[in-house]
N, C-alpha and C positions, 0 to 999 in steps of 0.2 A: 774600565778594567777592574782594578783591585778595590776601588771605593765602593763598588756594588756590594750590597748585602746578599744578593742573590747568589747562592752557592753554585748553581748551574753555570752562571756567567763566569764566576771565578774559575771553576774547573775548565771551562771552555778557554778562558784566557791562558791558564797554565798549559793546556794541551797545545794551543796554537803557538805559544812561546817556545815550547819544547820542539815543535816542528821547525820553527824558524831557526832556533839554535842548532838543530841537527843539520838543516840545509846549509848553515854557515860553518859546518864541520866542527862545531863546539859541542861535542858529545857530553862533556862534563856538565855544562850548563843545561843541556837538554834533559839529562838525568835528574838534575835538581828540580826542574819544573815538573817532570813526570812524577817525582816523589811527592811534590806538593799536591798535585792532582790526586794521586793515590791516597794521600792522607785524608783529603776531603771526601773522596768517594767511599773510603772505608768508614769514615765518621757518619755520613748520611745514609749509607747502606741502601741507596735507591736504585743504582744502576750497575748491576753486577757484570753485565756484558761490557760496559765501558771500562770498568775496573779491570777486568781480565785483559782488555786491549792495552790498557796502560801498563800492566805487568809485562805483557809481551814486548811492548816498546822499550821499557826500562831494561828488560832482559837483553834485548838486542843491543842497546847502548852499552850495557855492562860487558857483553861479549866482545864488542868492538874495541872497548878500552882494555880488554884482556884483564878485567878485574878478577877477583877470587872466583874460581869455578863454582864453588858451592853457593856463593851469592847469586851468580848468574842463573844457575839451575834452580835455585830457590824461587826466583821471580817467575821463571817458566812454569815451575810446578804449581805455584799459586794460580797462574793463569789457567793451567790445565784443570785444576780442581774446580775453580769457579765455573769454567766453561762446561765441564761435565755436569755440575750441579744444575745449571740452567739449560742444558742440552743445546749449547750454541755451537753448531757445526762449523760456522765460519771461523770462530776463534780457535776451535780445536784443529781445524785444517792448518791455520797459521802457526799455532804454537808447536805443532808436530814438525812443520817444516823448519822452524827456527831451532828446535831441539836437534833435529837431524843434522842441520848445518853445524851446530855447536859441537856435536859428538864427532862429526867427520873431521873438523879442524883439530880435534883432540885425539885423532887416530883411533877412536873406538868405532870401527866400521860396522861391527855387528849391531851395536845399539843404534847407530846412525841409519842403517838399513831398515831396522825394525820401525823406527820412528818415521822414516820416509814412507814406508808402506802404509802406516796409519794416515799420514798426510794424504796419500793418494786415495785411500778409501773415502775420507771425508770430502776431498776435492771432487771425486767422481759422484758421490752421493748428492752434492750440491748441484753439479751439472745435470744429473739425472732429474732432480726435482725441478730445476729451472726449465728443462726441456719438456717435462710432463706438463708443467704449468703453461708453457707457451703453446703446446699442442691443444690443451683444453681451451685456451683463449681463442685459438684459431678455429676450433670446432664450434665454439659458441658464436663466433662472428659469422661463420659459414651458415649455421642454422638460422641465425637472425636474418641474414641476407636472403636465405631461401624463403623464409616466412614472409618477409617484406615483398618479395617477388610474387609469391602466391596471392598476397593481399591485393597487389596492383592488378594481377590477372583477374581476380574475382571482381574487383571494382570495375575493370574494363568490360567484363562480361555483363555485369549488372547494367552498366551504362548503355551497352549495345541493346539489351532487352528493352530498356526504357525508351530509347530512340525508335526501336521497331514499333512499340506500342503507340508512341506519339505519331509515327508515320501512318499506322493503321487508323488511328483516331482522325487524323487529317484527311485520309482517303474517305472514311465513312462520312465525315462532315461535308466533304466535297460532293459525295454521291447524293447526300440529302439535299 
């Protein structure tokens, strides 16, 4: 765990500890671990997607504990900025859902609706991309199997010709 000099391991430790604390309904402790992970991620500046995820997570914890609204929104806004910077559709989908939920709980239904609409756009875009990718994979598999079948048919036809030639040679040899 913490004895490791490997920052990635330490970040992983903090993230897992946050998840465990959260499962144990200890949101304050979970936030402490998330903030430690965030500090390291900001320092090493290597994994912006993970940093954005940590901001989403700490924002969710902050919202659950009903901490200062501007603090909670600040975490979500940092997640949104980072996710836009790296074009991370998955994080954008999730941050918009969390922001929509936050504004709904605070009775700002117009803002909640707007953010939920953004969530749906990203969610549908991800589904569309996954579907297109699955279709392309199926098409590739179909074409490969079709070519394999053609090769087998060609090999079979070639073998039949070879056997016919051998039969003719045997007949010729027998006639001689």
